[in-house]
N, C-alpha and C positions, 0 to 999 in steps of 0.2 A: 915773459912773465917773471916777476921778481919772486924772491924767497918769501915764504909765509911770515906774517908778522909774529914776533915772539912775545912771550909774556914779559920779558925784560923791557921791550920797547913800550908796551902798554904801561908798565910801572913808571918808566921815565916820563912818558907823556902826561901821566896823571899826577906825577910828583909824589909817588908813594913807593913802598918797598914791593919786591916781588911777592913776599909773603902776604902782603895785604891784598894784592890782586888775586892770589890763590884763594884767600879766605872769601873774597867777594864771589868767586866762581863756585866755591864748594861749601862754604859756611857763612852765607851772607848775613845771618842773624847776629853774628858777633861783631859786625863792622858798622860803624856809625853811618847814618843815612846820607849825610853830606859826602862822606868818603866813597860810599857805594855809587852815588850819582856821578862823582868825578871819574871813577874807574869805568863805569858804563859809558860815559861820554867819550873816554879815550878809546874804548873797544870799538865804538861805533865810528869814530873818526878815522881810526887806523884800519878798520875792516878785519879785526882779529877774529880768528876762529879757533876754538880750543882744540887741542890734539887729543881726541877721545881715546885713540889707540894707546897713547902714552899713559893716559890716566888709568886705563884698564890694567895696564901692566903693573902700575904701582898699587892699584887697589886689589888686584887679583881676580876681580870679577867685572864683567861688562854691565851695562845698564839695559840689558835685554833679557827676555825670557823666551824660551822656545816653545812652540806649539806644533805638535805633529798629529795630523788627522788622517783618516783612512781615505777620504775622497773630498778634495777641496771644491769639486763641482757640485756637491750635494749641499743645498741651502741649509740643511740642519747643521752642518759643520761651520758654515759661514756665520750663522747666528751665534754659535758657541764662541767663535773667534771674536765677534763683536763684543761679547760679554767679557772675554779675557782682556781685550784691548782697553775697554773702559776702566776695568779695575787696575790694570797695569799703569795706565796713564796717570791715574790718581797718585801713584807712587813714583812718578817720574821715569817710568820704564817703557821700553818699546817691545814689540812682539815680533819675533821672526816666525813666520808661518811656513810649515813644510808639509808636503803631500806625499804620503807613503804609497798611495794607490793600492793599499792592502797587499803590498809586496815586502817581504822580509828583507831582502838585500837593499832595496831602496830606503827602507826605514833605517837600516843599520848605517847607511851613508849619512843620512840626515843627523842621526844621533852623534856620530863621530864629529861632524861639522859643528854641531851645537856645543859639544864638549870642548872643541878646539877654540871656539869663540868665548869660552869662559862665561856662558850665560848664567844668570842667577839661579835658574832651575828649568826643568822641562815638564810641560804638560803633554800628555800623550794618550790617544786612543790606540792601544797597541794591536799590532798584527799578531795572530796566533803564534806561539812559540817564542815570544819576546823576553820572557822572564829573566833569563840569565844575563842578558845585556843590561837590563834595567838595574839588576842587583849590582853589577859592576859599576854602573854610573853612581849609584848610591854610595858605594864604598869609596869612590874617588872624591866624594864630597859634593856631588851635584844632586840637589833635591829633585825627586821625580813624583809627579802627581798623576794618577790615572783619571781619565775623563771619559764618561760614558762607559765605564768598565768598573770591575770590582777587584779588590785585592783578596785573593783566596786565603793568603797567609796572614793578612793584616799588617804586613811589613811595609806597606806604602799607603799614603793618603789616597783616597779614591772618592769620586763623585759620580753617581749613576742614577738611573731611573728604574723603578720596579717594572721591568718589561713583562714579567709573568702576569702581574696585575693588568698591564696594558692589553695583553692578548685576551685576558679574561673579560675585560670591559667590552672589547670589540665584539667578541663572539656572543657574549650575553645579550648585547644589544640586538644582534641579528636573530638570535633565538626568540627574544621577546617580540620581534616583528614577525614571528611565525615562520622563519626560514628553517628548513630541515636538511636541504641539500647544500652543504657548505664547502668552500674551498679556502685553503690558505696558500697564498702565492708569495714566494720570496726565497732568497738563498744567497750564497750557499748556507746550508744548515750548520756548517762548521763555525759560522759567525755566531758568537754567544748571544747577541741581541736577537737574531733571527730564531735561534733555538728556544730562547726564553719566551718569546712571543707565541711560538707554536705551543709550548707547554701550557701557557696561560689559556690558549684556545681549547686545548684538550680538557683543562680543569673546568672550564665553563660547561663543556658538553657533559662531563661526568656529573657535575652538580645538578644538571637538568635531567639526569637519568639516561643519557645517551652515550653510546660507545664511540671510540675513535674512528670507526668506519663512516661516521656521518661527516667527517672532515677529510676531503681529498687534498693531499699535499701536492702542490705543483712547485717543485724546486727550480729556481732560476739561477743562472751562472753569476748574476750581479744584481745590484740593487739600483737600477737606473730605468729610465723611461723605455729604452729599447727592450729590456728584459720584460717589462710589463706588456709591451706591445706583442712580443712573441707569445707570452702566456695567454694574452687576450685572443690572439689568433687561434690558438689551440682550443680555447673554450668556445669560441664562436662556431667552430666546426662541429661541435657536439649537437646532437638532436635536442630539441627544446625540452623533451622529457628527461634527458640525461644531464643537461647543463645545470651547474649549481645556480641556485637562486640568490645566494648570498656569498660574497667573497671578501675575505679579510686579507689585506696586503701588508707585507712586512714594513713597507714605508710608502710615503706619498708619491715618490717618483714611479714606483711600480704601479700604484693605483692610477696615476694620471695616464700612464701608457695603456693600462687596461681599459680605462674609460674611453680613450681615443679609439681603440679597436672596437669597442661595443658600438660607438657612434658610427664608425665606418661600416659595420655589418648590419646596421639597422636594429640593433638590440637595445631596447629602451632601458634607461637607468633613471629611477629605481624600479619601474614597473615590471621589467623582465628579470633584472638582476640588480641586487643592491651591492654597493661597494663601500668598504671602510678602509681608510689608509692609516698611516702612522707617522707622527712627527708634527703634523699640522703646520707645515711650511706655508709661507705667504701665498703660494700659488694654489693651495688647496681650496681656499675660499673663493678664489678668482676663476676657477675652472668653469667651463661651459655649463656643467652640472656641478654646483658647489659640493665639494667632497667632504663627507664625514671623516673624521680623523681622530686618532688618539694623540692628544697634545702633550708634548714634552716641554718643560720650562727651559728652553735652549739657552737663552742669555743668562738665566740664573745659574745654569750649569757652569757656564764660562766664568761668571763672577765668583762663584763659590770656589771653583778649582784654582783660580788665580789668587784668591785670598788665602787659601790653604798653603799654596806655594810660598807666598811672601811670608807667612807666619813661620814656615819651616826654614826659609832661607835667612831671615833676619831675626827670628825670635830667639828666646832663651832656651838653652838646653836644660834638662832633657826634653826632647820633642815627643809628643804623644800623637801617633798617627790616628787620623779620623776617617771613618767610612760614612759618607753622607748619601742617603738614599731618598730620592724624591718620588712622590706618587704622581702618576699621570692622570689626565682627565679625558673623557670622551666628549668630543664636540660633534653633535649630530646636525648634519645639513641635508640637503636635498637628495644626495646620492644614495641614502639609505633610509630616509624618513618617510613615514606614511603621510605625514602632513608637512607642508613647507615651513621653513623657518629654522632657526638655530636654537638648540638647547644644549646645555652643558650637563654632563653627568660626572659627579665627584670632583671636588676641588683638588687642586694640586697641593700636596702637603710635603713637608720635609721631615725625614727621620734621620737622626744622627746618633751615632754611638761611637765610643772610643774603642779602638782595637785593644785586645788584652795584651 
């Protein structure tokens, strides 16, 4: 195998200067069309591939942005990643996707790698206890945007969904359907989103004049189908008179696992137990019993987060950090509806304010 074709060889083949070839590659708008075509013909004929590593060293930054998520197996984060990629591609950037698995040491390794790669910036759904590392990244000049999370200090741009409202919508729906024995399934509660959705459920109960004792908390070790199956098995073992008639799950994966267990034990959904999930992933509508769910604007979260990152990375100083909050909507399907069909409750809206 021969040595890679150099930019000098391309220039010689096209009969132009090295600077002209560089302009064609980096600033084509300033080069005449005929010259651009001649250079591109030489590139094709010689099989030239630009040295991106060398370009990054000169520029100081790569043409990548980093995205660090809690669980790459969760379709919620997959949809966010698609939104990020679509926005990044419009700016000629690529996305490096990293999975922290909700583990602080693993997340730290990913952040170090991304910093070493000189990415344009980092989008992250952080593990608890991440703050100090993110502050250090900022000080080193790497923009950081929180995704599906909030900046309590206002020192970072953040894009999130009002999960308290989401929990309120889900439990208000179950109460309207005359369910009084309710359960909330999800965890760990240390995860901010899980805790906020629980707070929203309690808020709905109190507004209806009911106490927190009307909502049984079933905390799970994870937010996946297996955890939902375990919770469902425990619920199925209860006597019919003690079993909750309405269950709100912290995400759709939990709800799908719960639904599987109900079917396995011959417990009818929604006749014996109504189920509401959260996220409205694609599998929710395709379940054996179509699943009611609180919908989050997943791709829009990704689009907005990537846009904020690009504004911070290449925009003018001083930069004003923004906190963007979306409102979810409840999509009612067969798993909790008294009548078949789909209805939507509350449209998704976006609230935005600038950090002080």
